C-alpha positions as a Markdown table, in Angstrom:
| # | Residue | x | y | z |
|---|---|---|---|---|
| 1 | Met | -189.3 | -75.1 | 4.3 |
| 2 | Asp | -191.6 | -72.3 | 5.5 |
| 3 | Ile | -193.4 | -74.9 | 7.7 |
| 4 | Leu | -190.1 | -76.1 | 9.1 |
| 5 | Leu | -188.7 | -72.6 | 9.7 |
| 6 | Gly | -191.9 | -71.7 | 11.5 |
| 7 | Ser | -191.8 | -74.7 | 13.9 |
| 8 | Pro | -191.6 | -73.6 | 17.6 |
| 9 | Arg | -189.0 | -76.3 | 18.1 |
| 10 | Val | -186.7 | -74.7 | 15.5 |
| 11 | Glu | -187.1 | -71.1 | 16.5 |
| 12 | Pro | -184.7 | -71.2 | 19.5 |
| 13 | Phe | -181.8 | -72.2 | 17.3 |
| 14 | Phe | -182.0 | -68.9 | 15.3 |
| 15 | Ser | -180.4 | -67.0 | 18.2 |
| 16 | Met | -177.8 | -69.8 | 18.7 |
| 17 | Ile | -176.4 | -70.3 | 15.2 |
| 18 | Gly | -178.3 | -67.8 | 12.9 |
| 19 | Arg | -181.3 | -68.3 | 10.6 |
| 20 | Glu | -179.2 | -69.2 | 7.5 |
| 21 | Ser | -177.3 | -71.9 | 9.3 |
| 22 | Val | -180.6 | -73.4 | 10.6 |
| 23 | Lys | -182.0 | -73.3 | 7.1 |
| 24 | Ser | -178.9 | -75.1 | 5.8 |
| 25 | Ile | -179.3 | -77.9 | 8.3 |
| 26 | Leu | -183.0 | -78.3 | 7.4 |
| 27 | Thr | -182.2 | -78.4 | 3.7 |
| 28 | Glu | -179.7 | -81.2 | 4.4 |
| 29 | Ala | -182.5 | -83.1 | 6.2 |
| 30 | Leu | -184.9 | -82.5 | 3.4 |
| 31 | Asp | -182.4 | -83.7 | 0.8 |
| 32 | Ser | -181.9 | -86.9 | 2.8 |
| 33 | Glu | -185.6 | -87.5 | 3.0 |
| 34 | Arg | -185.9 | -86.9 | -0.7 |
| 35 | Lys | -183.1 | -89.3 | -1.5 |
| 36 | Glu | -184.7 | -92.1 | 0.6 |
| 37 | Leu | -188.0 | -91.6 | -1.2 |
| 38 | Leu | -186.3 | -91.8 | -4.7 |
| 39 | Asp | -184.3 | -94.9 | -3.7 |
| 40 | Gly | -187.4 | -96.6 | -2.4 |
| 41 | Arg | -186.1 | -96.8 | 1.2 |
| 42 | Ser | -189.1 | -94.8 | 2.4 |
| 43 | Glu | -192.7 | -94.5 | 1.4 |
| 44 | His | -193.7 | -91.1 | 2.8 |
| 45 | Thr | -192.3 | -88.0 | 4.4 |
| 46 | Ser | -193.6 | -85.2 | 6.6 |
| 47 | Ser | -192.4 | -82.2 | 8.4 |
| 48 | Glu | -192.2 | -84.3 | 11.6 |
| 49 | Ser | -189.9 | -86.8 | 9.9 |
| 50 | Val | -187.6 | -84.0 | 8.6 |
| 51 | Leu | -187.5 | -82.4 | 12.1 |
| 52 | Ala | -186.6 | -85.8 | 13.6 |
| 53 | Arg | -183.6 | -85.8 | 11.4 |
| 54 | Ala | -182.7 | -82.1 | 11.8 |
| 55 | Leu | -183.2 | -81.5 | 15.5 |
| 56 | Pro | -180.4 | -83.7 | 16.9 |
| 57 | Leu | -177.9 | -81.9 | 14.6 |
| 58 | Leu | -179.4 | -78.5 | 15.4 |
| 59 | Glu | -178.9 | -79.3 | 19.1 |
| 60 | Arg | -175.3 | -80.3 | 18.5 |
| 61 | Arg | -174.5 | -77.2 | 16.4 |
| 62 | Gly | -176.3 | -74.9 | 18.8 |
| 63 | Ala | -174.2 | -75.8 | 21.8 |
| 64 | Asn | -170.5 | -75.6 | 22.5 |
| 65 | Ser | -168.7 | -78.8 | 21.6 |
| 66 | Leu | -165.6 | -78.1 | 23.6 |
| 67 | Leu | -166.9 | -79.0 | 27.0 |
| 68 | Pro | -165.4 | -79.6 | 30.4 |
| 69 | Val | -165.6 | -83.2 | 31.5 |
| 70 | Ile | -164.7 | -85.1 | 34.7 |
| 71 | Asn | -161.7 | -87.4 | 34.1 |
| 72 | Ala | -162.3 | -90.5 | 36.2 |
| 73 | Thr | -160.1 | -92.7 | 34.0 |
| 74 | Gly | -156.9 | -92.6 | 36.1 |
| 75 | Val | -154.9 | -91.4 | 33.1 |
| 76 | Val | -153.3 | -88.2 | 34.3 |
| 77 | Val | -152.1 | -86.7 | 31.0 |
| 78 | His | -155.1 | -87.8 | 29.0 |
| 79 | Thr | -154.4 | -86.8 | 25.4 |
| 80 | Asn | -158.1 | -87.0 | 24.3 |
| 81 | Leu | -159.3 | -85.1 | 27.3 |
| 82 | Gly | -157.0 | -82.1 | 26.9 |
| 83 | Arg | -153.8 | -83.4 | 28.4 |
| 84 | Ser | -152.8 | -81.4 | 31.5 |
| 85 | Cys | -155.1 | -79.1 | 33.5 |
| 86 | Leu | -153.6 | -75.7 | 34.2 |
| 87 | Ala | -152.8 | -74.5 | 37.7 |
| 88 | Glu | -155.1 | -71.8 | 39.0 |
| 89 | Glu | -152.3 | -69.2 | 38.6 |
| 90 | Ala | -151.9 | -70.2 | 35.0 |
| 91 | Ala | -155.7 | -70.1 | 34.3 |
| 92 | Gln | -155.9 | -66.6 | 35.9 |
| 93 | Ala | -153.0 | -65.4 | 33.8 |
| 94 | Val | -154.8 | -66.6 | 30.6 |
| 95 | Leu | -157.9 | -64.8 | 31.6 |
| 96 | Ala | -156.0 | -61.5 | 32.2 |
| 97 | Ala | -154.2 | -61.8 | 28.9 |
| 98 | Ala | -157.4 | -62.6 | 27.0 |
| 99 | Arg | -159.5 | -59.9 | 28.5 |
| 100 | Cys | -157.1 | -56.9 | 28.3 |
| 101 | Tyr | -154.4 | -55.3 | 26.2 |
| 102 | Ser | -151.0 | -56.6 | 27.4 |
| 103 | Thr | -147.3 | -56.2 | 27.1 |
| 104 | Leu | -147.1 | -59.1 | 24.6 |
| 105 | Glu | -144.7 | -57.2 | 22.3 |
| 106 | Phe | -144.2 | -54.0 | 24.2 |
| 107 | Asn | -141.4 | -52.9 | 26.5 |
| 108 | Leu | -142.9 | -50.6 | 29.2 |
| 109 | Glu | -139.5 | -49.2 | 30.3 |
| 110 | Glu | -138.3 | -48.2 | 26.9 |
| 111 | Gly | -141.7 | -47.4 | 25.4 |
| 112 | Lys | -141.0 | -49.4 | 22.2 |
| 113 | Arg | -141.6 | -52.8 | 20.6 |
| 114 | Gly | -140.4 | -55.8 | 22.6 |
| 115 | Arg | -140.1 | -59.5 | 21.8 |
| 116 | Arg | -143.0 | -61.8 | 22.7 |
| 117 | Thr | -140.9 | -64.8 | 23.8 |
| 118 | Asp | -138.9 | -62.7 | 26.3 |
| 119 | His | -141.7 | -63.4 | 28.8 |
| 120 | Val | -140.6 | -67.0 | 29.2 |
| 121 | Glu | -137.1 | -67.3 | 27.9 |
| 122 | Trp | -135.4 | -66.2 | 31.2 |
| 123 | Leu | -137.6 | -68.6 | 33.1 |
| 124 | Leu | -136.7 | -71.4 | 30.7 |
| 125 | Arg | -133.0 | -70.8 | 31.4 |
| 126 | Arg | -133.5 | -70.8 | 35.1 |
| 127 | Val | -135.5 | -74.0 | 35.4 |
| 128 | Thr | -133.4 | -76.0 | 32.9 |
| 129 | Gly | -129.9 | -74.6 | 33.3 |
| 130 | Ala | -129.7 | -73.9 | 29.6 |
| 131 | Glu | -127.7 | -71.0 | 28.1 |
| 132 | Ala | -130.8 | -70.0 | 26.1 |
| 133 | Gly | -134.3 | -71.0 | 25.3 |
| 134 | Leu | -137.3 | -70.3 | 23.0 |
| 135 | Val | -140.8 | -71.5 | 22.5 |
| 136 | Val | -143.0 | -72.5 | 19.5 |
| 137 | Asn | -146.5 | -73.9 | 19.2 |
| 138 | Asn | -145.7 | -77.6 | 20.1 |
| 139 | Asn | -142.8 | -80.0 | 20.4 |
| 140 | Ala | -143.2 | -81.3 | 16.8 |
| 141 | Gly | -142.7 | -77.7 | 15.7 |
| 142 | Ala | -139.7 | -77.4 | 17.9 |
| 143 | Val | -138.1 | -80.4 | 16.3 |
| 144 | Leu | -139.0 | -79.2 | 12.8 |
| 145 | Leu | -137.5 | -75.7 | 13.5 |
| 146 | Ser | -134.3 | -77.1 | 15.0 |
| 147 | Leu | -133.7 | -79.4 | 12.0 |
| 148 | Ala | -134.6 | -76.9 | 9.4 |
| 149 | Ala | -132.6 | -74.1 | 10.8 |
| 150 | Leu | -129.4 | -76.0 | 11.6 |
| 151 | Cys | -129.4 | -79.0 | 9.3 |
| 152 | Gln | -131.3 | -78.3 | 6.1 |
| 153 | Gly | -129.8 | -79.9 | 3.0 |
| 154 | Lys | -127.5 | -82.1 | 5.2 |
| 155 | Glu | -127.6 | -85.5 | 6.8 |
| 156 | Val | -128.9 | -86.3 | 10.3 |
| 157 | Ile | -128.1 | -89.6 | 12.0 |
| 158 | Val | -130.8 | -91.4 | 14.0 |
| 159 | Ser | -130.9 | -94.8 | 15.6 |
| 160 | Arg | -133.4 | -97.2 | 13.9 |
| 161 | Gly | -134.9 | -97.9 | 17.3 |
| 162 | Glu | -135.9 | -94.3 | 17.6 |
| 163 | Leu | -137.8 | -93.8 | 14.3 |
| 164 | Val | -141.1 | -93.6 | 16.2 |
| 165 | Glu | -144.6 | -92.6 | 15.2 |
| 166 | Ile | -146.2 | -90.2 | 17.8 |
| 167 | Gly | -149.9 | -89.4 | 18.2 |
| 168 | Gly | -151.8 | -88.2 | 15.2 |
| 169 | Ser | -149.7 | -90.4 | 12.8 |
| 170 | Phe | -146.7 | -88.0 | 12.9 |
| 171 | Arg | -143.5 | -90.0 | 12.1 |
| 172 | Ile | -140.0 | -88.9 | 12.8 |
| 173 | Pro | -138.8 | -89.7 | 9.2 |
| 174 | Glu | -141.6 | -87.6 | 7.8 |
| 175 | Ile | -140.8 | -84.6 | 10.1 |
| 176 | Met | -137.2 | -84.9 | 9.1 |
| 177 | Ala | -138.1 | -85.0 | 5.4 |
| 178 | Phe | -140.3 | -82.0 | 5.7 |
| 179 | Ser | -137.5 | -80.0 | 7.4 |
| 180 | Gly | -135.3 | -80.6 | 4.4 |
| 181 | Val | -132.7 | -83.0 | 6.0 |
| 182 | Arg | -131.6 | -86.4 | 4.9 |
| 183 | Leu | -132.2 | -89.2 | 7.4 |
| 184 | Val | -129.4 | -91.6 | 8.0 |
| 185 | Glu | -130.5 | -94.7 | 9.9 |
| 186 | Val | -128.0 | -96.6 | 12.0 |
| 187 | Gly | -127.9 | -99.7 | 14.2 |
| 188 | Ala | -130.6 | -102.3 | 14.5 |
| 189 | Thr | -134.1 | -101.9 | 15.9 |
| 190 | Asn | -133.2 | -103.2 | 19.3 |
| 191 | Arg | -129.5 | -102.3 | 19.6 |
| 192 | Thr | -127.5 | -99.3 | 18.4 |
| 193 | His | -123.9 | -98.7 | 19.4 |
| 194 | Leu | -121.6 | -95.6 | 19.4 |
| 195 | Arg | -119.6 | -97.2 | 16.5 |
| 196 | Asp | -122.8 | -97.2 | 14.4 |
| 197 | Tyr | -123.1 | -93.4 | 14.7 |
| 198 | Ala | -119.3 | -92.9 | 14.2 |
| 199 | Asn | -119.2 | -95.1 | 11.0 |
| 200 | Ala | -122.1 | -93.2 | 9.5 |
| 201 | Val | -120.6 | -89.7 | 9.8 |
| 202 | Thr | -119.6 | -88.1 | 6.5 |
| 203 | Glu | -118.6 | -84.6 | 5.4 |
| 204 | Asn | -122.3 | -83.9 | 4.8 |
| 205 | Thr | -123.4 | -84.9 | 8.3 |
| 206 | Ala | -124.9 | -82.0 | 10.3 |
| 207 | Ala | -126.2 | -83.6 | 13.5 |
| 208 | Leu | -126.9 | -86.6 | 15.7 |
| 209 | Leu | -130.5 | -86.8 | 16.7 |
| 210 | Lys | -131.8 | -88.7 | 19.8 |
| 211 | Val | -135.5 | -89.3 | 19.9 |
| 212 | His | -137.7 | -90.2 | 22.9 |
| 213 | Pro | -139.5 | -93.5 | 22.2 |
| 214 | Ser | -142.8 | -92.0 | 23.4 |
| 215 | Asn | -145.6 | -94.6 | 23.9 |
| 216 | Phe | -143.6 | -97.8 | 23.8 |
| 217 | Arg | -140.6 | -99.5 | 25.4 |
| 218 | Met | -138.3 | -102.3 | 24.2 |
| 219 | Glu | -137.1 | -104.9 | 26.7 |
| 220 | Gly | -134.7 | -107.8 | 26.6 |
| 221 | Phe | -131.7 | -107.7 | 24.3 |
| 222 | Val | -131.5 | -104.0 | 23.8 |
| 223 | Ser | -129.0 | -101.2 | 24.1 |
| 224 | Ser | -128.4 | -97.6 | 23.1 |
| 225 | Ala | -125.4 | -95.3 | 23.1 |
| 226 | Pro | -125.2 | -93.2 | 26.3 |
| 227 | Arg | -125.7 | -89.4 | 25.9 |
| 228 | Glu | -122.2 | -88.6 | 27.1 |
| 229 | Glu | -120.6 | -90.8 | 24.4 |
| 230 | Leu | -122.8 | -89.3 | 21.7 |
| 231 | Ala | -121.9 | -85.8 | 23.0 |
| 232 | Ser | -118.2 | -86.7 | 22.8 |
| 233 | Leu | -118.6 | -87.9 | 19.2 |
| 234 | Ala | -120.5 | -84.8 | 18.2 |
| 235 | Lys | -117.7 | -82.6 | 19.7 |
| 236 | Glu | -115.0 | -84.6 | 18.0 |
| 237 | Arg | -116.6 | -84.5 | 14.6 |
| 238 | Gly | -118.0 | -80.9 | 14.8 |
| 239 | Leu | -121.7 | -82.0 | 14.8 |
| 240 | His | -124.8 | -80.7 | 16.5 |
| 241 | Phe | -126.3 | -83.0 | 19.1 |
| 242 | Ile | -130.1 | -82.6 | 19.3 |
| 243 | Glu | -132.5 | -84.5 | 21.5 |
| 244 | Asp | -136.3 | -84.7 | 21.1 |
| 245 | Leu | -137.3 | -85.4 | 24.7 |
| 246 | Gly | -141.0 | -85.7 | 23.9 |
| 247 | Ser | -143.0 | -85.0 | 26.9 |
| 248 | Gly | -140.0 | -83.7 | 28.8 |
| 249 | Thr | -139.8 | -83.3 | 32.6 |
| 250 | Leu | -138.3 | -80.7 | 34.9 |
| 251 | Leu | -138.6 | -82.9 | 38.0 |
| 252 | Asp | -137.2 | -86.2 | 39.2 |
| 253 | Phe | -140.3 | -88.4 | 39.4 |
| 254 | Ser | -138.5 | -91.4 | 41.0 |
| 255 | Arg | -139.9 | -90.1 | 44.3 |
| 256 | Cys | -143.3 | -91.3 | 43.2 |
| 257 | Gly | -142.1 | -94.6 | 41.7 |
| 258 | Leu | -141.5 | -93.5 | 38.2 |
| 259 | Phe | -138.0 | -94.2 | 36.8 |
| 260 | Gly | -136.1 | -93.9 | 33.6 |
| 261 | Glu | -137.0 | -90.5 | 32.3 |
| 262 | Pro | -134.2 | -87.9 | 32.3 |
| 263 | Thr | -135.0 | -84.3 | 33.1 |
| 264 | Val | -134.2 | -81.5 | 30.6 |
| 265 | Arg | -131.4 | -80.4 | 32.9 |
| 266 | Asp | -130.0 | -84.0 | 32.9 |
| 267 | Cys | -129.8 | -84.0 | 29.1 |
| 268 | Leu | -128.0 | -80.7 | 28.9 |
| 269 | Glu | -125.6 | -81.6 | 31.6 |
| 270 | Gln | -124.8 | -84.8 | 29.7 |
| 271 | Gly | -123.7 | -82.8 | 26.7 |
| 272 | Val | -126.9 | -82.4 | 24.5 |
| 273 | His | -126.6 | -79.1 | 22.6 |
| 274 | Leu | -130.4 | -78.6 | 22.1 |
| 275 | Val | -133.3 | -80.3 | 23.9 |
| 276 | Thr | -136.9 | -80.0 | 22.6 |
| 277 | Phe | -139.8 | -80.9 | 24.8 |
| 278 | Ser | -143.6 | -80.3 | 25.4 |
| 279 | Gly | -145.1 | -77.9 | 28.0 |
| 280 | Asp | -148.6 | -79.5 | 28.2 |
| 281 | Lys | -147.7 | -82.9 | 29.4 |
| 282 | Met | -145.5 | -83.7 | 32.4 |
| 283 | Leu | -144.8 | -80.0 | 32.9 |
| 284 | Gly | -148.5 | -79.4 | 33.4 |
| 285 | Gly | -148.7 | -76.2 | 31.3 |
| 286 | Pro | -150.4 | -75.3 | 28.0 |
| 287 | Gln | -149.7 | -76.8 | 24.6 |
| 288 | Ile | -146.3 | -75.4 | 23.7 |
| 289 | Gly | -143.0 | -76.6 | 22.4 |
| 290 | Ala | -139.8 | -75.5 | 24.1 |
| 291 | Val | -136.2 | -75.5 | 23.0 |
| 292 | Ala | -133.4 | -75.2 | 25.6 |
| 293 | Gly | -129.6 | -75.3 | 24.9 |
| 294 | Lys | -126.6 | -73.5 | 23.5 |
| 295 | Lys | -127.2 | -69.8 | 22.9 |
| 296 | Gln | -125.5 | -69.8 | 19.5 |
| 297 | Leu | -127.9 | -72.5 | 18.3 |
| 298 | Val | -131.0 | -71.0 | 19.9 |
| 299 | Asp | -130.2 | -67.6 | 18.2 |
| 300 | Ala | -130.0 | -69.4 | 14.9 |
| 301 | Leu | -133.5 | -70.9 | 15.5 |
| 302 | Arg | -134.9 | -67.5 | 16.5 |
| 303 | Ser | -133.7 | -65.8 | 13.4 |
| 304 | Tyr | -134.9 | -68.5 | 11.0 |
| 305 | Pro | -138.1 | -67.5 | 9.0 |
| 306 | Leu | -140.0 | -70.6 | 10.1 |
| 307 | His | -139.9 | -69.4 | 13.7 |
| 308 | Arg | -142.5 | -66.8 | 13.0 |
| 309 | Ala | -144.9 | -69.3 | 11.5 |
| 310 | Leu | -144.7 | -71.4 | 14.7 |
| 311 | Arg | -144.9 | -68.5 | 17.1 |
| 312 | Val | -147.0 | -68.7 | 20.2 |
| 313 | Asp | -150.3 | -67.0 | 21.1 |
| 314 | Lys | -150.5 | -64.5 | 24.0 |
| 315 | Met | -152.7 | -66.7 | 26.1 |
| 316 | Thr | -150.4 | -69.7 | 25.8 |
| 317 | Leu | -147.4 | -67.6 | 26.7 |
| 318 | Ala | -149.3 | -66.2 | 29.8 |
| 319 | Ala | -150.1 | -69.8 | 30.9 |
| 320 | Phe | -146.6 | -71.1 | 30.4 |
| 321 | Glu | -145.0 | -68.1 | 32.2 |
| 322 | Ala | -147.2 | -68.7 | 35.2 |
| 323 | Thr | -146.5 | -72.4 | 35.2 |
| 324 | Leu | -142.7 | -71.9 | 35.0 |
| 325 | Arg | -142.9 | -69.4 | 37.8 |
| 326 | Leu | -144.4 | -72.1 | 40.0 |
| 327 | Tyr | -141.4 | -74.3 | 39.3 |
| 328 | Leu | -139.1 | -71.4 | 40.0 |
| 329 | Arg | -140.6 | -70.9 | 43.4 |
| 330 | Gly | -140.6 | -74.6 | 44.2 |
| 331 | Glu | -144.4 | -74.6 | 44.2 |
| 332 | Glu | -144.8 | -77.2 | 41.4 |
| 333 | Lys | -147.3 | -79.3 | 43.4 |
| 334 | Arg | -149.8 | -76.5 | 42.8 |
| 335 | Ile | -149.9 | -77.8 | 39.2 |
| 336 | Pro | -152.6 | -80.4 | 38.9 |
| 337 | Thr | -150.6 | -82.9 | 36.9 |
| 338 | Val | -147.7 | -82.8 | 39.3 |
| 339 | Ser | -150.0 | -83.0 | 42.3 |
| 340 | Met | -151.8 | -86.0 | 40.8 |
| 341 | Leu | -148.5 | -87.9 | 40.1 |
| 342 | Phe | -147.2 | -87.3 | 43.6 |
| 343 | Ala | -150.5 | -88.2 | 45.3 |
| 344 | Glu | -149.9 | -90.7 | 48.0 |
| 345 | Ser | -151.9 | -94.0 | 48.3 |
| 346 | Asp | -153.4 | -93.2 | 51.7 |
| 347 | Ser | -154.8 | -89.9 | 50.6 |
| 348 | Leu | -156.2 | -91.5 | 47.4 |
| 349 | Lys | -157.9 | -94.2 | 49.5 |
| 350 | Leu | -159.5 | -91.7 | 51.8 |
| 351 | Arg | -160.8 | -89.8 | 48.9 |
| 352 | Ala | -162.2 | -93.0 | 47.3 |
| 353 | Glu | -163.9 | -93.9 | 50.6 |
| 354 | Ser | -165.5 | -90.5 | 50.8 |
| 355 | Leu | -166.8 | -90.8 | 47.2 |
| 356 | Leu | -168.0 | -94.4 | 48.0 |
| 357 | Glu | -170.1 | -93.3 | 50.9 |
| 358 | Ala | -171.6 | -90.4 | 49.0 |
| 359 | Leu | -172.7 | -92.7 | 46.1 |
| 360 | Arg | -174.1 | -95.3 | 48.5 |
| 361 | Ser | -176.2 | -92.8 | 50.3 |
| 362 | Ser | -177.5 | -91.2 | 47.1 |
| 363 | Phe | -178.1 | -94.4 | 45.1 |
| 364 | Pro | -179.1 | -97.2 | 47.5 |
| 365 | Asn | -180.1 | -99.5 | 44.7 |
| 366 | Gly | -176.6 | -99.6 | 43.2 |
| 367 | Arg | -173.6 | -101.6 | 44.3 |
| 368 | Phe | -170.5 | -99.6 | 45.0 |
| 369 | Thr | -167.2 | -101.1 | 46.0 |
| 370 | Leu | -163.8 | -99.6 | 47.1 |
| 371 | Thr | -161.2 | -101.0 | 44.8 |
| 372 | Glu | -157.5 | -100.8 | 44.1 |
| 373 | Val | -156.7 | -99.6 | 40.6 |
| 374 | Gln | -153.8 | -99.1 | 38.3 |
| 375 | Asp | -153.5 | -95.6 | 37.1 |
| 376 | Ala | -151.2 | -94.3 | 34.2 |
| 377 | Val | -149.2 | -91.2 | 33.5 |
| 378 | Gly | -150.3 | -90.8 | 29.9 |
| 379 | Gly | -149.1 | -88.4 | 27.3 |
| 380 | Gly | -146.3 | -90.8 | 26.0 |
| 381 | Ala | -144.4 | -90.6 | 29.3 |
| 382 | Phe | -143.5 | -93.6 | 31.4 |
| 383 | Pro | -145.5 | -96.0 | 29.2 |
| 384 | Ala | -144.3 | -99.1 | 30.9 |
| 385 | Glu | -145.0 | -97.8 | 34.4 |
| 386 | Gln | -148.3 | -97.9 | 36.4 |
| 387 | Leu | -149.3 | -96.0 | 39.5 |
| 388 | Ser | -151.1 | -97.8 | 42.2 |
| 389 | Gly | -154.3 | -96.0 | 43.1 |
| 390 | Trp | -157.8 | -96.3 | 44.5 |
| 391 | Gly | -161.3 | -96.0 | 43.0 |
| 392 | Val | -164.9 | -96.9 | 43.3 |
| 393 | Ser | -166.4 | -99.8 | 41.3 |
| 394 | Val | -170.0 | -99.1 | 40.2 |
| 395 | Ser | -172.6 | -101.7 | 39.3 |
| 396 | Leu | -176.1 | -100.4 | 38.6 |
| 397 | Val | -178.1 | -103.4 | 37.3 |
| 398 | Glu | -181.2 | -101.4 | 36.8 |
| 399 | Trp | -179.3 | -99.1 | 34.4 |
| 400 | Gly | -177.8 | -101.9 | 32.4 |
| 401 | Ser | -174.3 | -103.1 | 31.6 |
| 402 | Ala | -171.1 | -101.3 | 32.4 |
| 403 | Gly | -171.0 | -100.1 | 28.8 |
| 404 | Arg | -174.4 | -98.5 | 29.1 |
| 405 | Val | -173.6 | -96.9 | 32.5 |
| 406 | Gln | -170.5 | -95.4 | 30.9 |
| 407 | Arg | -172.5 | -94.0 | 28.0 |
| 408 | Leu | -175.1 | -92.5 | 30.4 |
| 409 | Leu | -172.3 | -90.9 | 32.4 |
| 410 | Arg | -170.7 | -89.5 | 29.2 |
| 411 | Arg | -174.0 | -87.9 | 28.3 |
| 412 | Ala | -174.8 | -86.7 | 31.7 |
| 413 | Gln | -174.6 | -83.1 | 33.0 |
| 414 | Pro | -171.7 | -82.7 | 33.7 |
| 415 | Pro | -170.1 | -85.5 | 31.5 |
| 416 | Val | -168.0 | -88.1 | 33.3 |
| 417 | Val | -165.5 | -90.3 | 31.5 |
| 418 | Ala | -164.8 | -93.4 | 33.6 |
| 419 | Gly | -162.9 | -96.7 | 33.3 |
| 420 | Ala | -164.3 | -100.2 | 33.3 |
| 421 | Cys | -163.3 | -103.6 | 34.7 |
| 422 | Glu | -165.2 | -106.9 | 34.6 |
| 423 | Asn | -168.5 | -105.4 | 33.6 |
| 424 | Glu | -168.3 | -102.7 | 36.2 |
| 425 | Thr | -167.7 | -99.0 | 35.8 |
| 426 | Val | -164.7 | -97.7 | 37.7 |
| 427 | Leu | -164.2 | -94.2 | 39.0 |
| 428 | His | -160.5 | -93.5 | 39.5 |
| 429 | Val | -160.0 | -90.8 | 42.1 |
| 430 | Arg | -156.4 | -89.8 | 41.2 |
| 431 | Thr | -157.5 | -87.7 | 38.3 |
| 432 | Leu | -160.4 | -86.0 | 40.0 |
| 433 | Leu | -160.0 | -82.2 | 40.5 |
| 434 | Pro | -161.2 | -80.5 | 43.7 |
| 435 | Gly | -165.0 | -80.5 | 43.9 |
| 436 | Asp | -165.3 | -83.3 | 41.3 |
| 437 | Glu | -167.0 | -85.6 | 43.8 |
| 438 | Asp | -170.0 | -83.3 | 44.1 |
| 439 | Arg | -170.1 | -83.0 | 40.3 |
| 440 | Ile | -170.0 | -86.8 | 40.0 |
| 441 | Leu | -173.1 | -87.0 | 42.2 |
| 442 | Glu | -174.8 | -84.4 | 39.9 |
| 443 | Ala | -173.8 | -86.5 | 36.9 |
| 444 | Phe | -175.2 | -89.7 | 38.4 |
| 445 | Arg | -178.5 | -88.0 | 39.1 |
| 446 | Ser | -178.6 | -86.7 | 35.5 |
| 447 | Ala | -177.7 | -90.2 | 34.1 |
| 448 | Glu | -180.4 | -91.8 | 36.3 |
| 449 | Lys | -183.1 | -89.7 | 34.6 |
| 450 | Met | -181.8 | -90.8 | 31.1 |
| 451 | Ala | -181.5 | -94.4 | 32.2 |
| 452 | Phe | -185.3 | -94.8 | 32.6 |
| 453 | Ser | -186.5 | -92.3 | 30.0 |
| 454 | Gly | -185.0 | -94.0 | 26.9 |
| 455 | Asn | -183.4 | -90.7 | 25.8 |
| 456 | Leu | -180.0 | -92.4 | 25.3 |
| 457 | Glu | -181.3 | -94.9 | 22.8 |
| 458 | Glu | -183.6 | -92.4 | 21.1 |
| 459 | Ser | -180.9 | -89.9 | 20.5 |
| 460 | Ala | -178.6 | -92.7 | 19.2 |
| 461 | Thr | -181.3 | -93.8 | 16.8 |
| 462 | Lys | -181.8 | -90.2 | 15.6 |
| 463 | Arg | -178.1 | -89.8 | 15.0 |
| 464 | Glu | -177.9 | -93.1 | 12.9 |
| 465 | Arg | -180.9 | -91.9 | 10.8 |
| 466 | Gly | -179.3 | -88.5 | 10.3 |
């Protein structure tokens, strides 16, 4: 261990993660070497073999793992790549809230404690038309809070066709059970009628719940009860009518060829009492869950103890406030997600042509082709819809297959996550941020060095051994 800790290759990691953490990782590597010797899988060991195991892990632990990447997949709200990118105004608001003391829970006029969600509730009412609104840490939390505060110990009626599983294996029945309500399934998987809801109502029923289907669509012999009819039934029987809108939208996206998703305002105008939705998907803000609807119901949620456990951080509130203000001013296209979804084909083609020429001039041995692509919204919204776009197909035979090119780009500086089609890497331009073209050229230069150095395969082998 003294030899290992004294190695010049180990010393830089002391300032990165601390001496004790370095020693712990070296101990793990030593233990693995010892086990292989005892099991007969290795005949000798040395400080070099231990370092070969430990250094890749030290490198990973010594650097930040949450890194910016270039999204060239064409999936706008990419769940695995952080969903929506914030508008510049929202990013600046986060920085200001993070670096300084703020009015998070302080009323400057009165000089006393304020309420943290006041910063966004008025804005929520304005952009949705709701009587009241509040926010929690995500949409699943918004659904959980609504059910627990309004329906605990009672029955909630849901169509069988809406008992969905969303990302991360969260299932609506499980959320309902955790909130303390009893699920009552009605209808069939593909067809649920108003009479199914009406026949299921008992004296113990608290609410009708409508759930967004998220990442799937049923087609063919299907039907569901209209919101207006469910609202009338809820009013007639004295029930709450709650809708989990999933991603949720504030805009009519039919103008960019996306149909079938109601806005939050649509749902409220059609009689829904409470609508829950996300702020980090179609809205283009931070991860947050919003509730908009009747004031009496929202007040009940606000005073429920679970609300405090789900409350939102100051940086998230700052980003959401700035995002909502862009909607309020009619400047929503300053939000990257909205801008990408409304991007016109001609502008995408020009951008792809510019990237194509830059790549051709920088890498003359490669084959680069302008290509039409199909992009996607992502984030569980408009799962059956595709967006026509443009991109650049990349074939670099000297680098290897499309799979290897993609791996090289992912390990490049900066990392690029791209698509693939017919053994070619495809760079979709719709999801590129301003300046990403120059960064893609940097990434290709970085990847080219790895392509001929063997670093990619060597690092993979080290990981497997470790």
